[in-house]
C-alpha positions in Angstrom: 117.5 113.6 85.3 116.5 113.2 88.4 115.9 110.2 90.5 111.9 110.1 92.0 110.5 108.5 94.5 107.1 107.0 93.8 105.1 106.2 97.3 101.5 104.4 97.4 100.8 104.9 101.6 99.0 102.2 103.4 98.8 101.5 107.6 99.6 98.0 106.8 101.9 98.2 104.0 103.3 101.4 102.3 104.7 100.7 98.7 107.9 102.7 97.4 109.4 102.8 94.1 112.2 104.7 92.4 113.1 105.5 88.9 115.3 107.7 87.1 114.2 110.0 84.3 116.1 111.5 81.8 113.7 113.3 79.5 111.4 111.0 78.0 113.4 107.9 79.5 112.3 106.0 82.9 114.9 103.3 84.2 113.7 101.4 87.2 116.3 101.6 90.2 114.3 100.0 93.2 110.8 99.3 94.6 109.7 97.3 97.7 107.1 97.3 100.4 107.3 98.6 104.1 105.1 96.2 106.3 104.3 97.2 109.5 103.8 94.4 112.0 102.6 96.3 115.4 99.5 96.2 116.9 99.7 99.7 118.3 99.1 102.1 115.4 101.2 104.9 116.3 103.9 101.9 115.9 103.2 101.4 112.3 103.2 105.5 111.4 107.2 105.3 113.1 107.8 102.6 110.9 106.7 104.0 107.8 108.7 107.1 108.8 112.1 105.1 109.8 111.8 103.1 106.7 111.4 105.7 103.8 114.5 107.5 105.7 116.6 104.8 105.3 115.2 104.6 101.7 115.7 108.4 101.2 119.8 108.3 102.6 120.6 105.2 100.6 119.3 106.6 96.8 118.4 110.3 97.5 116.2 111.1 95.0 115.5 114.3 94.3 111.7 114.1 93.7 109.0 112.3 95.4 105.2 111.7 94.4 102.5 110.3 96.5 99.2 109.1 96.2 96.3 111.2 97.4 94.0 109.7 99.3 90.6 108.6 98.8 87.5 108.4 100.4 86.1 105.1 100.4 83.0 103.8 102.7 85.0 103.2 105.7 85.9 106.5 107.3 88.2 105.4 109.9 90.1 103.5 106.9 90.5 106.6 105.4 91.6 108.7 108.5 94.0 105.7 109.1 95.7 106.4 105.4 96.2 110.0 105.5 98.0 109.6 108.8 100.1 106.9 107.1 100.5 109.6 104.1 101.4 112.0 106.7 104.1 110.2 108.1 105.6 109.5 104.9 105.3 113.5 103.4 107.2 113.9 106.9 109.9 111.9 106.0 110.5 113.4 102.9 110.0 116.5 104.3 112.5 116.3 106.9 114.8 115.6 103.9 113.9 119.0 102.3 112.2 116.6 99.1 108.9 119.1 98.2 106.1 115.7 97.3 103.7 116.1 94.7 100.3 114.4 94.8 98.7 112.3 92.7 94.8 110.6 92.0 94.8 107.1 92.2 92.7 107.8 88.8 95.5 110.3 87.6 98.1 107.4 88.4 96.3 104.6 86.7 95.6 107.2 83.6 99.1 107.9 82.8 100.5 104.4 83.1 97.6 102.5 81.4 95.9 104.7 79.6 92.5 104.4 81.8 91.5 105.5 85.0 89.3 102.8 85.9 92.1 100.4 85.5 92.6 97.4 88.0 95.4 96.5 90.2 96.5 93.8 87.5 96.6 96.1 84.5 98.9 98.5 86.2 101.3 96.0 87.5 102.0 94.8 84.2 102.3 97.7 82.4 104.8 99.1 84.9 106.3 95.8 84.2 106.2 96.7 80.6 107.4 100.2 81.1 110.2 99.9 83.3 111.6 96.4 81.3 111.0 94.4 84.5 111.1 90.6 83.8 110.9 89.6 87.7 107.3 89.6 89.3 106.6 92.9 91.8 104.5 93.4 95.0 101.2 95.3 94.1 101.7 98.1 96.6 105.6 98.4 94.7 103.6 98.3 91.2 101.4 101.0 92.3 104.6 103.2 93.7 106.7 102.8 90.5 103.3 103.9 88.7 103.1 107.0 90.9 106.6 107.7 90.2 106.2 107.2 86.4 103.1 109.7 86.5 105.1 112.0 88.1 107.8 112.0 85.5 105.3 112.1 82.7 103.7 115.3 84.1 106.9 116.7 84.7 108.2 116.1 81.6 105.1 117.1 79.8 105.3 120.4 81.9 108.9 120.7 80.8 108.0 120.5 77.3 105.0 122.9 77.4 107.2 125.6 79.3 109.4 125.7 76.0 106.2 125.6 73.5 107.2 127.7 70.5 103.7 127.5 69.3 100.1 127.8 69.9 97.0 127.7 68.6 95.3 131.0 67.6 91.9 129.4 69.3 93.6 130.1 72.2 94.2 133.9 71.0 90.0 134.2 70.4 90.0 133.2 74.0 
């Protein structure tokens, strides 16, 4: 029983999505995009920080999940993405929220069932899983997918910790 904030960081567009997780049940709460307009990079980071703080104050999530940085061909873009992630993480940490990190591949696998899924597939599955009829921006759908991945991971960990049986193969180890 937790409100989970998923964050898809970006220096120009940062997606956010909130779900309420209760066991295996997920309920859509909100999603959107923080769009930064400034040409001055530090101002963009400030916008990400301030807007996420407002979202956290409004929705009061108990858990936060964010996508890990992936290394593409452009090192400069990866560094900017890392800084945007940092601004988002500091916003969460300023509210004493711990932050869990997931690779894009793990998120896609959790939502679509394939780690190489495209954005359209992720968007479609997020809408189906959360019973959303309206269109959602790609970055917001990605953020919701991150929240769903976190909810599933937490649910699996809880289930595993309460396991009453185990494989005999593990004993032979």
